[in-house]
N, C-alpha and C positions, 0 to 999 in steps of 0.2 A: 591226788591230780593238778589242780590248779600251782601248789606251789613246787611243781614236774612239768609247768607249761605244755601237758599232754596234751599233743597230734588227737585227732579223729579224723579219718581218709576214709571215707566212703567212696565206692570205686562200684561198678555194675551192680546196681541195686534192682530188685526187681519186683514189682508185688503184683499178686496174683489171684483178681477175686469174680466171682460171675457173672458183676457188672461193669465193670473197668479191671482196664489191666493201665502196668503201668513203668518207670523207667524213672532210677532218683541218681545221681551221684554226692557228694559233698562235701566238705572240711570243717572241720571246728577247731577251734583251738583256747584249749585254757590257757584265762589269763588276770590276773588278778589285780590286774591296773586297769580293764573293761569292767562296764558298772555295769552288767547282768556274770561281770568271771567267766567270758566264754565270747566270741566273734565269733562268725562263721557264715558260713551260704550253703542254700544244696540248689542244686539242681530238679525241676520236678517235670514229668511230661506222658500225662495218664490219659489214656483213649477218653473219647467224647464222654464231656459231662450231662451235653442234655438224653442221652439214651438212660444215665444213671439216672438223672435226677427223674424220670420217664416214670421210669423203675417204682421209684419207693413212693411218688405222685401217686398211685397206683395203691396205692395202702391211706389213703382220706382219712379212714378210720379212727386214723390210730397220732394219737398229739404227737408222738415222740418223730413220726414219720416227718412229718409240715416242720418240725423244729431242727429235723437233719437235709428237706429240702429247702428250708434257708441258707442253713450252710453252707449247704453246696451250690444256691445263685449267687452266693456272693464272693463265694472260691470263684467259682465260670465272670461276674464282672472285675477280677483277678491278673482272669489268667491274660494270656497271650494266644488266641487262637490262630491253630495253620492248621495241616493236616500232619499225614506217614506216608511213608510214600506207595501205599494202596491208595490215594487219597481220602482217608478217614480223618475225622477232625482229629483236633488233639486242644490239650486243654496242657501251656506253657508256664509253671512257677517257679522265677531266680527268685530266691528268699536269701537277706542278709540281713545277719547282724550285728552293729560297731562296735568297734569297743567301747561309745555312749551310749548305748543300748540301744538305738535306733534299725528297727525294721523295718525293711525293707521288701515290697513283693514285688518285682516289675520293674524295681527304677519310685514303687507311690507306696505314699506312708503307709503304715500297718500297725493298727491302733485297733485288738475286738473292741476295749473296754470291761467295763465290767463283768 
């Protein structure tokens, strides 16, 4: 795939789950000169993460639920909050990976660590 400089274009992607919905588009390009072997971007808009956090937090007795809440809180911190056409909250993420291997979320460096 890298030798052929494969290009993947995602259009009109959707996510539907009981607590969240989302839409996404993206583009990835395999590139042997890129630090991670590819570069690209994805644009994601999710329905209100606060509602998801509240639902998962209801399971406070489950340690994995608290880990999930931590990840969702981190995502919320990186989000560009907005509203949809009906006025409901949304969380927007523009994630890019450049040829040098730098990942940005909404223009902010992202390094989740080990």
